[in-house]
Structures are given as C-alpha cells and as structure tokens.
C-alpha positions in Angstrom: -77.4 27.4 10.2 -76.5 28.1 6.6 -78.4 25.6 4.6 -79.0 24.8 0.9 -78.7 21.3 -0.6 -77.3 22.8 -3.8 -73.5 22.6 -3.8 -71.4 25.7 -4.6 -74.0 28.3 -3.5 -71.7 30.0 -1.0 -72.7 28.4 2.3 -69.2 28.3 3.6 -68.5 31.9 2.6 -71.7 33.0 4.5 -70.9 30.9 7.5 -67.3 31.9 7.9 -68.0 35.6 7.5 -70.8 35.4 10.0 -68.4 33.8 12.5 -65.9 36.5 11.7 -68.5 39.3 12.3 -69.5 38.0 15.7 -65.9 37.5 16.8 -65.0 41.1 15.9 -67.9 42.3 18.0 -66.3 40.7 21.1 -68.8 37.8 21.1 -67.8 34.2 21.8 -68.6 32.3 18.6 -68.1 28.7 17.6 -68.2 27.2 14.0 -69.7 23.8 13.3 -68.8 22.2 9.9 -71.2 19.5 8.9 -70.0 19.4 5.3 -67.8 16.3 4.5 -65.5 18.6 2.4 -64.6 20.4 5.7 -64.2 23.9 4.0 -65.2 25.8 7.1 -62.9 23.8 9.2 -60.1 24.4 6.7 -60.8 28.2 6.9 -60.6 28.0 10.7 -57.3 26.2 10.5 -55.9 29.1 8.5 -57.0 31.7 11.0 -54.1 33.8 12.3 -53.4 33.5 16.0 -53.6 37.3 16.5 -57.3 37.5 15.3 -60.3 37.3 17.6 -60.8 33.6 18.5 -63.4 31.5 16.8 -63.9 28.1 18.4 -64.6 24.8 16.6 -67.5 22.6 17.4 -66.6 19.0 17.6 -69.1 16.5 16.1 -69.6 12.9 17.3 -69.3 10.2 14.7 -73.0 10.1 13.9 -73.1 13.9 13.8 -76.1 13.8 16.0 -74.6 15.7 18.9 -72.7 18.9 19.0 -69.9 19.2 21.5 -70.0 22.9 22.0 -67.4 24.8 24.0 -68.8 26.4 27.2 -69.8 30.0 27.2 -70.6 30.6 23.5 -72.8 33.5 22.5 -73.3 32.1 18.9 -73.0 28.8 17.1 -72.7 29.2 13.3 -73.3 25.9 11.4 -72.3 25.1 7.9 -74.7 22.4 6.6 -73.7 19.8 4.0 -75.0 19.8 0.4 -77.7 17.3 -0.7 -79.6 17.6 2.6 -83.2 16.3 2.3 -85.8 14.2 4.1 -84.9 12.9 7.5 -81.4 14.4 7.4 -83.0 17.8 6.7 -85.3 17.5 9.7 -82.3 16.5 11.9 -80.3 19.6 10.9 -83.3 21.9 11.3 -83.7 20.7 14.9 -80.2 22.0 15.7 -80.9 25.6 14.6 -82.8 28.6 15.8 -82.1 30.5 12.6 -81.8 29.3 9.0 -80.1 31.3 6.2 -80.5 30.1 2.6 -78.0 31.5 0.1 -79.3 31.4 -3.5 -77.2 32.0 -6.6 -78.5 33.9 -9.7 -78.7 31.0 -12.2 -81.7 29.2 -13.6 -80.5 25.9 -12.1 -80.0 27.4 -8.6 -83.4 29.1 -8.7 -85.2 25.9 -9.6 -83.3 24.0 -7.0 -84.0 26.6 -4.4 -87.7 26.6 -5.2 -87.9 22.8 -4.7 -85.9 23.0 -1.5 -87.8 25.8 0.1 -91.1 24.0 -0.7 -89.7 21.0 1.2 -88.3 23.1 4.1 -91.5 24.9 4.8 -93.1 21.6 5.6 -90.5 20.6 8.2 -92.1 20.7 11.7 -90.2 23.5 13.4 -90.3 25.7 10.3 -94.0 25.0 9.7 -94.8 25.9 13.3 -92.7 29.2 13.0 -90.3 28.0 15.7 -87.3 28.5 13.5 -86.4 31.9 11.9 -85.7 31.6 8.2 -84.5 34.0 5.5 -83.0 34.0 2.1 -79.8 35.8 0.8 -79.1 36.4 -2.8 -75.4 35.5 -3.2 -72.6 36.2 -5.7 -74.8 38.6 -7.5 -73.9 40.7 -10.6 -76.6 43.4 -10.4 -77.5 44.8 -13.8 -78.1 41.4 -15.3 -81.3 39.7 -16.5 -80.7 36.6 -14.4 -80.4 38.7 -11.3 -83.7 40.4 -12.1 -85.2 36.9 -12.4 -83.7 35.9 -9.0 -85.1 39.1 -7.4 -88.6 38.3 -8.7 -88.3 34.7 -7.4 -87.1 35.7 -4.0 -89.7 38.4 -3.6 -92.4 35.9 -4.3 -91.4 33.5 -1.5 -93.3 33.1 1.7 -90.1 33.9 3.7 -88.0 37.1 4.1 -85.5 38.0 1.4 -83.1 40.1 3.5 -79.8 40.8 1.6 -78.1 40.8 -1.7 -74.3 40.1 -1.7 -72.3 40.9 -4.7 -69.8 38.7 -6.5 -66.6 40.1 -5.0 -63.0 39.0 -4.9 -62.8 40.3 -1.3 -64.4 37.1 -0.1 -61.8 35.0 -1.8 -59.0 37.2 -0.4 -60.4 36.9 3.1 -60.9 33.1 2.8 -57.3 32.6 1.8 -56.2 34.2 5.0 -58.7 32.6 7.4 -60.4 35.9 8.1 -63.7 37.5 7.1 -64.4 40.8 5.2 -65.1 42.4 8.6 -61.4 42.0 9.4 -60.2 43.6 6.2 -59.4 47.4 5.7 -62.8 49.1 5.7 -62.0 51.2 2.6 -61.3 48.0 0.6 -64.6 46.3 1.5 -67.0 49.3 2.0 -69.5 48.1 -0.6 -69.5 44.6 0.8 -70.0 45.8 4.4 -72.9 47.9 3.4 -74.6 44.9 1.7 -74.3 42.9 4.9 -76.1 45.5 7.0 -79.7 44.3 6.4 -78.7 40.7 7.3 -76.8 41.7 10.4 -79.7 43.9 11.6 -82.0 40.9 11.1 -79.7 38.6 13.0 -79.1 41.0 15.9 -82.8 41.8 16.4 -83.7 39.7 19.4 -87.4 39.6 18.4 -86.4 38.9 14.8 -88.5 38.8 11.7 -91.3 36.2 11.6 -90.2 32.8 10.3 -92.9 33.2 7.6 -94.4 36.2 6.0 -97.9 37.1 7.0 
C-alpha cells in the first residue's frame, strides 16, 4: 500500500509504476484505488490492450472488503489522502507492506513527521507485522530543501530506501497508461536506476525489518 495523508505527494505515481513493474516481470498484479479521485483507476482505463495486463480490484460500498481477482501475485493499493485514526488502522490491516512517499518541501516534511509518528503507534506496525519504508519523491537533488529532506528521512525509525527525481518521464508514462518500466530504456535509464533499491527491498522475501534496530 502506498500511503501518506498529504495530497499531491505522488502516491498514484508510485502505485501505478509499481503495478507496471510487476506486470512486466510476468507477475499477475491487481491495482486497488481507494482514493475518491480515482486517479489510479483512470490510469488503468488508459492502459493499452497490448500491454501486460493489470487487473482492477473491486471495492464494496463501504470499502471494507477487497474483491480480488483469483491468482494474483501482487496487490498494489493506492490509499486516499487525509487518512488518520480509525481509517488509518483499517487501511494498515489490508497491507503487508507500506510505502510512504515524501516530497522535499517544509510543509510535506512536517506533515510526514506527524503522520509517521501516528503510524508507528498502529498495532500491526508497532508489532513489526507490517513492513514499512519511506521514499523521497519528486526530488531535485542539489537543493537545500532536498538536503533537509535527506536529514529528516535519515533520522526516522524506519528505512529510507529510495530517492526518485522530479522527471517528466512519469507524466509521459501516466498519459499513456503505462509505467516507466515500459518506456524505451535509454529514455528512462536514470529513473530505472533510482528504482533499484526500492525494487530490491520489495523483492526480498525476508525483507527489511519494519523498524530500524
């Protein structure tokens, strides 16, 4: 599950590109869109028929039950913004892994600090039953605010596993209903390299501990 209550932090970009990655590896993957805006669902509707299939997870009216197609290897979930309290606990129960994208801005850093403090108290996370990691998103590296974000993420009690640059490739891919993993490698070489630490972490069956020790 890609989760952060702050709107506009890139949850949908991360979720759709994860789904794209798994699909291009021959794995059966489904995408669940909890966000009322339905951005992940819109992306999926644009997906060309000749691309590796990504299935859509149906949600019941109360969004308490996932109607998952049979035989899936991965379920990628795009969580809604403004998720706190009981709703946060309900969403965490659905996930084995949580990814938190954080943007390099003072507002986003402060919001992320408050959210992570709340998240670490949720039962499954506090008991280390759910893997959790942070991704720096839409980064312009040689900037003071990115340096501040790096210091903040490095100080957390959870893994900081990847830095993804602010790239037009994500926009180009989204417009076509694909991910960067389905674009010409020479055009996205830098972006693909930045994803490698995150992909290794996700593909590691034993995984990284949910909390640092």
